[in-house]
N, C-alpha and C positions, 0 to 999 in steps of 0.2 A: 388691445387689452387682451391677456390671455386668463381664462376661467379656469380652476381648479376645484375638485370635490375633494376633500381631505377627511380621513378618521383617525382621529388620535385619541386613546385611550375610551373607545367607544363611543366619542363625541364626534359629530358631523360638523364639517367647516365647508362654507363657500368662500373661496380664496380669489379676489381678481388682482392680478398685476395691472396697473393702470399704466406705469412708466417706470423706468430706471435712467436717472440722471446720476452721472459718474457713480460714486458708490452708495446713493441712497435710493431706495424702492418706493414707489407710491404704491400701497395694496389698499386692499379692502376685505375685511375679514368679517363674514356674517352682516355686510353693509356697513361695518364701522370703518371709517378709516384710519390708516397708520402710515408712519413713515419708518423704514426698516434699512438700517445702515449695514451695508452688504461689506464683507471682509474682501480687502483688495486682493488679486492673485498676486502671489509672489513670483519673482522672477523664475525660479526653478521650480519644477514639481516637488511637493512635498515626499517624502518618503513613505513609502508602503510598509505600516507595520502590521505582521500577522501574528496572531496568536499560534503558539507551537502546540501542534497536537501530540497527544501521547504517541509513543512509537508502538506499533503492534508487533510481537514478538516474530511471526513469520516472516515480515517484510525484512527485507536487506536493504539497507541504504542505498541510495540512487548516486550511482557514480558521475563526478563530474565529466564535462567533455574529454572523450580520450585525446590523449597527447604523446601518444607512444610514437616512439619514432620509426618504427616502421611504417611505410606508407600503405602496405596491403589491407590493414584493417581499417573500415569506414565505419562511422557511426549514423545510427538514424535518431535524432533527438526529437525530442518533444515539441510540436508546434507552438503550444501555448499550455498554462499549468491545466492539470484536470486529475482524475482518477483513473485508474487501468480496469476495464471492464473484464475484458478477455484477452489472453495471450494467444495467439494462434500458431505460432511456430516454438519450436525448440532447438538447443545446439544441436549441430549437425545437420539441420534441413536445410535442403537446397532452395532459392528462393531467384525470383527473375525479377526486374523492372515492374513495378506495378502491383506486386504481390500484397495483399492483406496481411499484416504480420501481428497487427493487434486491433482493438477495439478500446478508444479512450472516451470517457464522458468528459465534456469541457462545455462551461456555459450552458448546461441544462440540455445539452445535444450529444448524441454519439457520433463519434468522428471515426473514420476508418484511418489507421495509420499504414502506409504501404512503403515498402521497400524503394528506395532510390536506386537500388543497386543490383544487379546480378552477383550471385556468390552463394557462398555458404554460412550459415548462422553460427559466429563463433561465440557470442555469450549474449545471454537475455537478463538484462540488468534490473529488469522489474519484475513484481508478481501481481497476479489479479488482486485488487483492492488496493492498491499502494497509490499514494498521491506522488505526483512530479508536478515539479515547477518546468517552466519555460526553460527549452534547451538542454534538460538533461538528457543523459545517454539511454535512450530505452534498448536499443540492440545493436550489437558490433556483428558486422558482416566482412567475411574474408574473401 
């Protein structure tokens, strides 16, 4: 049995899940017993729908993964969705593998984004305050 304390619309509830058999959960809410039908999991995960945020005028759109034919430009991509807190490099800066190039907030944590390559920053694709998705190109290095 699992017990939970929930607060819904300023009301406190003590919830105990006694058992789950197939898609029926036997629960108690504040001592009263209920049978709850659970939705069966779909074979494929449901798509994630996000509300679009109004664009901030100073931000430029994030470029998709680089598909340039020259093999000399390498991209540093966002490891997960988040917000850019600080960009530590600019175009023309020399970087080495392991150099912190920006700080990104994701899942309420600050994450150092480091260069995976030695080289010179060819372009910075994001600005401070900008939201990014996983695999968006953040910086290109030559």
